[in-house]
N, C-alpha and C positions, 0 to 999 in steps of 0.2 A: 669903745677904741673912740678914745678923743682924737678930733684932725689932725693935732699936730703929731701927736703918736702915727696915727695913720697913715699920713707927709710923710715921716721922718721910714717908718717901715718901708712905704712905696720907697724912698731914694736910696735906702741901706739895698733895697732886693737891685732895685735898678746899676747899680753900683755894682754889686752882683755881678750881671749879666756883664755888664763893662768887662769888667777883671777875666772870667772866661772866653769871651770873645774872642777879646785883646790879645787872650795866650795861647789862644788857636790860632791869630793869626802871625804872631813871631814863631812857634812851633814849624810853620809850614813856610814863610818867607824867610827867617832866618837860621836854624836850625838845618832843616830840607834843603835851602837855596843854597846855604853856604855851606855851613860845618859841615855838613855828613852829605853835599853833591861828590866827593870821587868814589864815595860807597854807591851813591844810590846809581850813579852811571853803568854799572854792569847791570841793570836791568832796564828795559827801553817801552818808551807810550808810542805808539806812531811812530817808530821807524827814527824818536827822538829819544836819546837818555836821560834817561828821569830824571838827573841831578840836573841838567840842563833845563829841563821841563819846568822843574818845581822852579830854577832861579828866573826863569824868563817868561814865563804862563801860569803857573800854579799860585805864586801872591797873589795875581789880581784875579786870581777863576775862584781863590776862597774867598779873598778877601770881598767878592760882588756876592757871593751865596752866604757873607754870615752877614749881609746888612739887610738881607731879606728876611736872614730869623730872627733878625734885631728888633723887623719891626714887628716880624709875629711875635715875637717872645712880647714886645715891649705895648703891643694892642692889647693882650692875652692878660700884663698887669698892671695897663688904663683900666679894664673890667673889672678885671680883681680890687682896683680900691677906688668904686666908682669916679674916678679921673678924664673919663674918657667921652669923646666931642660924638656928637648926632648928628 
């Protein structure tokens, strides 16, 4: 595989990861925290309504978790395409 083709494949895979992770974050922060909050309020987590929890804490917690997932995915992708730093 030519270097330019490898870099294009690397970037394409990177964009796929970003799209998937942003879709997950959107689902948690917007859908669960705003649109479905009333339906989720019937359940409780730690004494708080689940819709309230997603709107106030859930999106932040998921965002931090997604950062660690993205770092892990990118480290693996860097090694796969041999663009990692030692």
